[in-house]
C-alpha positions in Angstrom: 0.0 0.1 0.1 1.2 3.4 -0.7 2.4 5.2 2.2 0.0 8.4 1.2 -2.7 6.4 2.3 -1.6 5.6 5.9 -2.5 8.0 9.0 0.3 10.6 9.0 -0.1 11.2 5.4 -3.4 12.6 5.4 -4.5 16.2 5.6 -6.0 18.5 8.7 -9.0 19.1 6.7 -11.9 16.6 7.5 -14.3 15.8 4.3 -17.4 18.3 4.5 -20.7 16.3 5.4 -23.6 16.8 3.0 -26.5 19.1 4.1 -28.9 18.7 0.9 -29.4 15.9 -1.5 -29.5 12.2 -1.7 -26.5 11.6 0.5 -27.7 14.2 3.1 -31.3 12.0 3.5 -28.9 9.0 3.8 -26.9 10.5 6.5 -26.4 8.9 9.9 -29.1 6.1 9.3 -29.7 3.6 12.4 -28.9 0.3 12.3 -32.6 -0.9 11.9 -33.5 1.7 9.2 -30.5 0.9 7.3 -31.3 -3.0 7.7 -35.1 -2.1 6.5 -34.0 -0.1 3.5 -31.6 -2.8 2.2 -33.8 -5.6 3.1 -34.3 -6.9 -0.4 -30.6 -6.1 -1.8 -28.1 -8.8 -2.4 -24.7 -8.7 -3.5 -21.0 -9.3 -2.0 -19.5 -6.5 0.1 -15.9 -5.5 0.7 -15.2 -4.2 4.3 -11.8 -2.3 4.2 -10.5 -0.2 7.1 -10.4 3.6 6.3 -7.5 4.4 8.5 -7.7 8.4 7.5 -10.9 8.4 9.7 -10.5 9.5 13.3 -13.0 10.7 16.2 -13.0 14.6 16.8 -15.2 16.0 19.2 -17.3 13.0 19.0 -17.6 13.4 15.3 -16.0 10.9 12.5 -13.5 13.0 10.5 -12.3 11.7 7.3 -9.1 13.3 6.3 -8.3 11.4 3.5 -9.3 11.6 -0.2 -10.5 7.8 -0.6 -13.4 7.4 -0.2 -14.5 11.1 -1.4 -18.3 12.1 -0.9 -18.1 15.6 -2.4 -20.8 16.8 -5.1 -23.0 14.4 -3.6 -21.2 11.3 -4.6 -19.2 8.7 -3.3 -16.2 7.6 -5.2 -13.5 5.3 -4.4 -10.5 6.4 -6.9 -7.3 6.6 -4.5 -6.1 4.1 -2.2 -7.3 0.6 -2.1 -5.4 -0.3 -5.4 -5.1 -4.2 -4.6 -8.8 -4.3 -3.6 -9.8 -2.5 -6.4 -7.6 -4.7 -9.0 -10.5 -6.6 -11.0 -11.9 -5.8 -14.4 -14.8 -2.8 -14.2 -17.6 -5.2 -15.2 -16.7 -7.2 -11.9 -17.9 -4.0 -9.5 -20.3 -3.5 -11.6 -22.4 -6.9 -11.0 -23.9 -6.4 -7.0 -20.9 -5.2 -5.7 -20.9 -3.1 -2.3 -17.9 -1.5 -0.4 -18.4 -1.1 3.4 -15.5 1.3 5.2 -15.1 1.1 8.8 -12.8 3.1 11.1 -9.6 1.9 12.7 -9.4 1.4 16.2 -5.5 2.8 16.3 -4.3 5.2 18.9 -4.1 7.9 16.0 -7.8 7.4 15.4 -9.1 7.5 18.8 -12.0 5.3 17.9 -13.1 2.6 20.4 -14.5 0.3 17.8 -14.6 -0.1 14.5 -17.6 2.5 13.3 -19.2 2.1 10.2 -18.5 5.3 8.1 -19.6 4.6 4.5 -21.7 2.2 2.5 -21.9 2.0 -1.6 -23.4 0.2 -3.8 -20.9 0.3 -6.7 -23.1 1.8 -10.0 -20.0 2.6 -12.2 -16.6 1.7 -12.8 -14.3 3.2 -14.9 -10.8 2.1 -16.6 -9.1 5.4 -16.4 -9.1 8.8 -14.6 -10.3 10.5 -18.0 -13.1 8.1 -18.5 -14.3 9.1 -14.8 -13.7 12.7 -15.6 -15.9 12.8 -18.7 -18.6 11.2 -17.1 -18.9 13.7 -14.1 -21.0 16.6 -14.2 -19.2 19.5 -14.1 -20.0 20.7 -10.5 -19.1 17.3 -9.3 -15.7 17.6 -11.1 -15.1 21.0 -9.4 -16.2 19.4 -6.0 -13.7 16.2 -6.4 -10.9 18.0 -8.1 -7.1 17.2 -6.7 -6.4 20.6 -7.8 -9.0 22.2 -6.0 -9.2 20.2 -2.7 -6.6 18.5 -0.5 -8.8 15.6 -0.3 -9.9 15.5 -4.1 -9.7 12.1 -5.8 -10.3 13.3 -9.5 -7.9 14.1 -11.8 -8.5 16.6 -14.9 -6.9 15.2 -18.2 -4.3 17.5 -20.1 -5.7 18.7 -23.5 -2.7 17.4 -25.1 -4.0 13.8 -24.5 -1.3 11.2 -23.9 -1.6 7.3 -22.2 -5.0 7.4 -20.0 -3.1 5.7 -17.7 0.0 7.9 -17.3 0.4 10.7 -14.9 1.8 12.7 -17.6 -1.7 13.1 -19.4 -3.0 14.8 -15.8 -2.6 18.1 -14.1 -1.0 17.3 -10.6 -3.0 17.6 -7.5 -2.7 21.0 -5.7 0.5 21.1 -3.4 -0.7 20.1 0.3 -2.9 17.3 -1.2 -3.0 14.2 0.6 -1.0 12.3 -2.0 1.3 15.5 -2.7 2.3 17.0 0.4 5.2 18.7 -1.1 6.0 19.8 -5.0 8.2 17.2 -5.4 5.9 14.7 -3.7 5.1 11.8 -6.3 2.7 9.6 -4.5 0.0 10.6 -6.5 1.4 9.1 -9.4 -0.2 5.8 -8.2 -3.7 7.3 -8.2 -3.8 7.5 -12.2 -1.2 4.4 -13.3 -1.3 1.7 -10.8 -0.5 -1.5 -12.3 -1.7 -4.1 -10.0 -4.1 -5.4 -12.3 -2.4 -5.9 -15.4 -1.8 -9.6 -14.9 -5.7 -9.8 -15.1 -5.7 -8.6 -18.7 -6.2 -4.7 -18.1 -4.3 -1.7 -17.3 -4.9 -0.8 -13.2 -7.4 -0.7 -10.8 -10.7 1.0 -12.1 -12.4 3.9 -10.6 -15.6 3.3 -8.5 -18.7 5.3 -8.3 -21.3 4.5 -6.1 -25.1 4.6 -6.4 -26.5 7.9 -5.1 -29.8 5.9 -3.9 -27.7 3.2 -2.5 -25.1 5.1 -0.7 -25.0 6.1 2.9 -22.8 8.3 5.2 -22.2 8.4 8.9 -21.0 11.6 10.8 -21.4 10.3 14.0 -20.3 6.9 15.7 -23.5 5.0 15.2 -23.1 1.6 13.7 -20.1 -0.5 14.5 -19.0 -4.3 13.8 -18.7 -6.5 17.0 -15.2 -7.4 16.3 -12.0 -5.7 14.4 -11.1 -6.7 11.1 -7.9 -6.5 9.7 -6.3 -4.2 7.1 -6.6 -7.3 4.8 -10.2 -6.7 3.2 -12.8 -9.1 4.1 -15.4 -10.0 2.1 -19.2 -11.2 2.7 -22.7 -11.2 1.7 -24.4 -7.8 1.8 -26.9 -10.0 4.6 -24.1 -11.4 6.5 -22.5 -7.9 7.1 -26.0 -6.2 8.0 -26.4 -9.0 10.0 -23.2 -8.6 12.1 -23.4 -4.8 12.9 -24.3 -3.4 16.4 
């Protein structure tokens, strides 16, 4: 895993929680509510730990770029390369991602709390393909040039290989993957190669279904035992039944 995705490489800025739109309506759902609205849904859930989340004044502060929920849309485009290293069509077949907090000393969390849950709606083979699929307002909200926790890269007009960092404008200085001007940690955000042995170029960039995306600003739901950073998979019903 790239060092930029570990605690200490995130920013001091917490991602802002939504106040309007579908994500705001799905903010801080109780466990009975969540189990009720997803009772007829199915699929497989990946359950990673989001190590860049900490407890601040009783709220969950996510100071990394992956996931990013700005623009009223959850995307996972930075970090978790090995988890994402399957072809795009794999992710679009009833796959979910549930991100939990760490219980490390740095996190300040006394349990692994649920931070986000999303059903993957679309998976893109390149940052350029993702950029072209987003509305201008969403691009701006998620842009790595505008936000230290952004996760979307603007393609250069001169083009180039879509899986090369040379084809994109770099993040702003101070971004979670470019703390200094000469920091090249961000290269892997656009040209990761972990999936090449599977016959395609890099880990796809994931977008959640806004109608099946959920966020928690407060420590409301947790899992009863601590999972390792190696990412467990289970059925959606099994995951929902294990929460408390």
